C-alpha positions as CSV (number, residue, x, y, z in Angstrom):
1,M,-22.7,165.6,-52.6
2,Q,-23.4,168.4,-55.0
3,D,-27.2,169.8,-54.6
4,T,-27.8,169.7,-58.6
5,H,-28.2,165.4,-57.7
6,N,-31.6,165.0,-59.0
7,K,-33.3,162.9,-55.7
8,A,-34.9,160.9,-57.8
9,T,-31.5,159.4,-59.2
10,L,-29.3,159.2,-55.2
11,R,-33.6,157.6,-54.4
12,Q,-32.6,155.1,-57.1
13,L,-29.3,154.3,-56.5
14,H,-30.2,154.0,-52.5
15,T,-33.2,151.9,-53.4
16,A,-30.8,149.5,-56.0
17,L,-28.3,149.6,-53.3
18,I,-30.7,147.7,-50.0
19,R,-31.7,144.7,-53.6
20,I,-28.2,144.4,-54.7
21,V,-26.9,143.9,-50.4
22,G,-30.8,141.7,-50.3
23,V,-29.2,140.0,-53.4
24,M,-25.6,139.1,-52.1
25,N,-27.1,138.8,-47.7
26,R,-29.3,135.8,-49.5
27,P,-28.2,131.7,-48.1
28,Q,-29.1,131.2,-51.1
29,R,-26.7,132.5,-53.6
30,D,-23.3,131.4,-50.9
31,E,-25.0,128.0,-50.9
32,Q,-25.2,127.5,-55.3
33,L,-21.8,129.5,-55.1
34,I,-20.0,126.9,-52.6
35,A,-21.9,124.3,-55.3
36,A,-20.3,126.1,-58.4
37,A,-17.5,126.1,-56.8
38,G,-17.3,121.8,-55.7
39,I,-16.7,122.8,-52.3
40,S,-17.3,121.1,-48.7
41,L,-17.9,124.6,-47.0
42,D,-20.6,125.7,-44.0
43,R,-22.4,128.6,-45.8
44,A,-21.1,130.3,-42.3
45,L,-17.2,130.2,-42.7
46,F,-18.3,131.7,-46.7
47,P,-17.4,134.7,-46.3
48,L,-15.2,135.0,-44.1
49,L,-13.0,132.5,-46.0
50,V,-13.2,135.0,-48.8
51,L,-12.4,138.8,-46.5
52,V,-9.7,137.1,-45.0
53,D,-8.2,136.3,-48.1
54,R,-9.7,139.7,-49.8
55,F,-8.4,141.8,-46.6
56,G,-5.9,139.5,-44.4
57,P,-5.1,139.8,-42.2
58,I,-8.1,141.4,-41.0
59,G,-8.5,141.5,-37.4
60,V,-11.2,139.0,-35.5
61,G,-13.5,142.4,-34.7
62,E,-12.8,143.9,-38.1
63,L,-14.6,140.5,-39.5
64,A,-17.0,140.1,-36.9
65,D,-18.1,143.9,-38.5
66,R,-17.8,143.2,-41.6
67,V,-20.5,140.3,-41.6
68,G,-22.4,142.0,-38.8
69,R,-22.4,139.1,-36.4
70,D,-20.8,139.7,-33.0
71,Y,-17.8,139.1,-32.0
72,T,-17.9,135.8,-30.5
73,T,-19.6,134.4,-33.1
74,V,-16.8,135.2,-35.6
75,S,-14.0,133.8,-33.4
76,R,-15.3,130.4,-33.3
77,Q,-16.3,130.8,-36.6
78,V,-12.4,131.2,-37.4
79,A,-11.3,129.0,-35.0
80,K,-13.4,126.2,-37.5
81,L,-11.5,127.8,-40.3
82,D,-8.6,127.6,-38.8
83,A,-8.9,123.7,-37.6
84,L,-10.6,123.1,-41.5
85,G,-6.6,124.4,-42.7
86,L,-8.0,127.9,-44.0
87,V,-6.9,130.4,-41.9
88,Q,-4.3,130.7,-40.0
89,R,-4.5,132.5,-37.0
90,Q,-2.1,135.0,-35.0
91,P,-1.6,137.6,-32.7
92,A,-1.6,141.3,-34.5
93,A,2.0,142.6,-35.1
94,H,0.8,146.2,-34.2
95,D,-1.1,144.8,-30.5
96,R,-0.3,141.5,-29.5
97,R,-3.8,141.4,-28.1
98,I,-5.6,141.5,-31.2
99,S,-6.2,138.0,-33.2
100,E,-5.7,137.9,-36.7
101,A,-6.9,136.0,-39.3
102,T,-4.3,135.5,-42.5
103,I,-5.2,132.6,-45.5
104,T,-3.7,129.6,-45.6
105,A,-2.5,128.3,-48.7
106,Q,-5.0,125.7,-48.9
107,G,-7.9,128.5,-48.5
108,Q,-6.0,130.5,-51.5
109,R,-6.8,127.2,-53.1
110,M,-10.4,127.1,-51.6
111,N,-10.5,131.0,-52.7
112,R,-9.5,130.4,-55.7
113,A,-12.3,127.9,-56.5
114,I,-15.2,130.1,-55.3
115,D,-13.5,132.5,-57.7
116,T,-13.7,131.1,-60.5
117,A,-17.3,129.8,-59.7
118,R,-18.2,133.5,-60.2
119,E,-16.7,134.4,-62.7
120,R,-19.2,132.1,-64.2
121,I,-21.8,133.4,-62.9
122,A,-21.2,137.0,-63.7
123,Q,-19.9,135.7,-67.3
124,A,-23.4,134.9,-66.6
125,T,-25.5,137.7,-65.5
126,F,-23.2,140.2,-67.7
127,S,-24.0,137.9,-70.5
128,T,-26.1,140.6,-71.8
129,W,-23.7,143.3,-70.8
130,S,-21.1,145.3,-73.7
131,S,-17.6,145.0,-71.8
132,K,-17.3,148.7,-71.1
133,D,-20.4,149.1,-69.6
134,V,-19.2,146.2,-67.1
135,E,-15.5,148.3,-66.9
136,T,-17.5,151.1,-66.4
137,A,-19.9,149.4,-63.6
138,A,-16.5,148.1,-62.0
139,Q,-15.2,151.0,-61.9
140,L,-18.0,153.1,-60.0
141,M,-18.7,150.3,-57.4
142,S,-15.1,150.6,-57.0
143,R,-15.5,154.5,-56.0
144,L,-18.5,154.4,-54.3
145,A,-17.0,151.4,-51.9
146,D,-14.0,153.9,-51.5
147,D,-16.0,157.1,-50.1
148,L,-18.4,154.6,-48.3
149,D,-14.9,152.5,-46.6
150,P,-12.8,154.6,-47.0
151,P,-8.4,152.5,-47.0
152,N,-7.5,153.1,-43.7
153,T,-3.9,155.0,-45.0
Protein backbone atom coordinates (compact mmCIF):
# COMPACT_ATOMS: atom_id res chain seq x y z
CA MET A 1 0.00 0.00 0.00
CA GLN A 2 1.30 3.42 -0.89
CA ASP A 3 1.36 6.22 1.69
CA THR A 4 -0.60 8.32 -0.78
CA HIS A 5 -3.83 6.39 -0.21
CA ASN A 6 -6.27 8.62 1.60
CA LYS A 7 -7.20 7.34 5.08
CA ALA A 8 -10.83 8.35 4.56
CA THR A 9 -10.96 6.40 1.28
CA LEU A 10 -9.46 3.30 2.91
CA ARG A 11 -11.98 3.58 5.76
CA GLN A 12 -14.79 3.94 3.20
CA LEU A 13 -13.53 0.82 1.40
CA HIS A 14 -13.32 -1.15 4.64
CA THR A 15 -16.82 -0.06 5.67
CA ALA A 16 -18.19 -1.06 2.27
CA LEU A 17 -16.56 -4.50 2.58
CA ILE A 18 -18.03 -4.99 6.05
CA ARG A 19 -21.46 -4.07 4.71
CA ILE A 20 -21.12 -6.43 1.73
CA VAL A 21 -19.96 -9.34 3.91
CA GLY A 22 -22.81 -8.65 6.33
CA VAL A 23 -25.39 -8.70 3.55
CA MET A 24 -23.92 -11.81 1.92
CA ASN A 25 -23.89 -13.67 5.25
CA ARG A 26 -27.54 -13.01 6.08
CA PRO A 27 -29.51 -16.27 6.27
CA GLN A 28 -32.42 -14.56 4.48
CA ARG A 29 -30.13 -13.96 1.49
CA ASP A 30 -29.44 -17.68 1.11
CA GLU A 31 -33.13 -18.51 1.59
CA GLN A 32 -34.05 -15.97 -1.11
CA LEU A 33 -31.54 -17.48 -3.53
CA ILE A 34 -32.63 -21.06 -2.78
CA ALA A 35 -36.27 -20.10 -3.40
CA ALA A 36 -35.42 -18.18 -6.58
CA ALA A 37 -33.47 -21.20 -7.86
CA GLY A 38 -36.47 -23.45 -7.22
CA ILE A 39 -34.38 -26.01 -5.35
CA SER A 40 -34.82 -27.85 -2.08
CA LEU A 41 -31.69 -27.62 0.04
CA ASP A 42 -30.99 -27.00 3.71
CA ARG A 43 -29.70 -23.44 4.02
CA ALA A 44 -26.69 -24.65 6.07
CA LEU A 45 -25.59 -26.85 3.15
CA PHE A 46 -26.02 -24.16 0.51
CA PRO A 47 -22.67 -22.31 0.85
CA LEU A 48 -20.79 -25.60 1.03
CA LEU A 49 -22.32 -26.83 -2.22
CA VAL A 50 -21.42 -23.57 -3.97
CA LEU A 51 -17.84 -23.64 -2.64
CA VAL A 52 -17.30 -27.27 -3.67
CA ASP A 53 -18.49 -26.37 -7.16
CA ARG A 54 -16.26 -23.27 -7.38
CA PHE A 55 -13.11 -24.59 -5.69
CA GLY A 56 -13.35 -28.39 -5.72
CA PRO A 57 -11.90 -30.78 -5.19
CA ILE A 58 -11.56 -29.07 -1.83
CA GLY A 59 -10.58 -30.42 1.56
CA VAL A 60 -13.11 -30.40 4.37
CA GLY A 61 -10.68 -28.35 6.50
CA GLU A 62 -10.40 -25.66 3.83
CA LEU A 63 -14.19 -25.63 3.47
CA ALA A 64 -14.52 -25.14 7.23
CA ASP A 65 -12.08 -22.23 7.08
CA ARG A 66 -13.91 -20.60 4.18
CA VAL A 67 -17.31 -20.70 5.90
CA GLY A 68 -16.05 -20.00 9.42
CA ARG A 69 -17.36 -23.23 10.93
CA ASP A 70 -15.57 -25.97 12.81
CA TYR A 71 -14.23 -29.02 10.99
CA THR A 72 -16.59 -31.49 12.68
CA THR A 73 -19.70 -29.53 11.70
CA VAL A 74 -18.57 -29.12 8.09
CA SER A 75 -17.58 -32.79 7.87
CA ARG A 76 -21.13 -33.79 8.92
CA GLN A 77 -22.63 -31.31 6.44
CA VAL A 78 -20.45 -32.60 3.59
CA ALA A 79 -21.60 -36.13 4.51
CA LYS A 80 -25.20 -34.90 4.08
CA LEU A 81 -24.35 -33.41 0.67
CA ASP A 82 -22.75 -36.75 -0.23
CA ALA A 83 -25.86 -38.66 0.90
CA LEU A 84 -27.97 -36.34 -1.29
CA GLY A 85 -25.76 -37.17 -4.28
CA LEU A 86 -24.60 -33.56 -4.67
CA VAL A 87 -20.94 -34.09 -3.78
CA GLN A 88 -18.63 -37.06 -3.54
CA ARG A 89 -16.11 -37.47 -0.73
CA GLN A 90 -12.76 -39.05 -1.44
CA PRO A 91 -9.24 -39.09 -0.03
CA ALA A 92 -7.02 -36.31 -1.41
CA ALA A 93 -4.53 -37.46 -4.02
CA HIS A 94 -1.64 -35.63 -2.32
CA ASP A 95 -2.49 -36.83 1.21
CA ARG A 96 -4.93 -39.70 1.65
CA ARG A 97 -5.59 -38.66 5.27
CA ILE A 98 -7.38 -35.55 3.97
CA SER A 99 -11.00 -35.92 2.91
CA GLU A 100 -11.90 -33.88 -0.19
CA ALA A 101 -15.27 -33.07 -1.68
CA THR A 102 -15.92 -33.01 -5.41
CA ILE A 103 -19.09 -31.84 -7.10
CA THR A 104 -21.25 -34.49 -8.81
CA ALA A 105 -23.29 -34.06 -11.99
CA GLN A 106 -26.41 -33.64 -9.84
CA GLY A 107 -24.60 -31.02 -7.75
CA GLN A 108 -23.55 -29.20 -10.92
CA ARG A 109 -27.16 -29.10 -12.12
CA MET A 110 -28.25 -27.64 -8.79
CA ASN A 111 -25.47 -25.05 -8.96
CA ARG A 112 -26.53 -24.07 -12.49
CA ALA A 113 -30.02 -23.34 -11.13
CA ILE A 114 -28.44 -21.31 -8.31
CA ASP A 115 -26.24 -19.41 -10.79
CA THR A 116 -29.25 -18.60 -12.97
CA ALA A 117 -31.15 -17.25 -9.96
CA ARG A 118 -28.07 -15.33 -8.80
CA GLU A 119 -27.76 -13.75 -12.27
CA ARG A 120 -31.42 -12.63 -12.17
CA ILE A 121 -30.88 -11.06 -8.76
CA ALA A 122 -27.63 -9.42 -9.92
CA GLN A 123 -29.38 -8.00 -13.00
CA ALA A 124 -31.87 -6.30 -10.68
CA THR A 125 -29.13 -5.12 -8.31
CA PHE A 126 -27.07 -3.59 -11.12
CA SER A 127 -30.00 -2.35 -13.21
CA THR A 128 -28.96 1.29 -12.78
CA TRP A 129 -25.25 0.64 -13.37
CA SER A 130 -23.63 0.94 -16.77
CA SER A 131 -22.11 -2.22 -18.27
CA LYS A 132 -18.70 -0.56 -17.97
CA ASP A 133 -19.23 0.09 -14.23
CA VAL A 134 -20.23 -3.55 -13.65
CA GLU A 135 -17.18 -4.78 -15.59
CA THR A 136 -14.89 -2.42 -13.66
CA ALA A 137 -16.38 -3.51 -10.32
CA ALA A 138 -15.90 -7.19 -11.25
CA GLN A 139 -12.28 -6.60 -12.25
CA LEU A 140 -11.46 -4.61 -9.12
CA MET A 141 -13.23 -7.07 -6.80
CA SER A 142 -11.35 -9.97 -8.42
CA ARG A 143 -8.08 -8.10 -8.01
CA LEU A 144 -8.88 -7.38 -4.35
CA ALA A 145 -9.80 -11.04 -3.75
CA ASP A 146 -6.51 -12.15 -5.34
CA ASP A 147 -4.50 -9.69 -3.23
CA LEU A 148 -6.26 -10.69 0.00
CA ASP A 149 -6.16 -14.43 -0.70
CA PRO A 150 -3.63 -15.24 -3.43
CA PRO A 151 -4.49 -18.38 -5.42
CA ASN A 152 -2.37 -21.40 -4.57
CA THR A 153 0.33 -21.98 -7.13
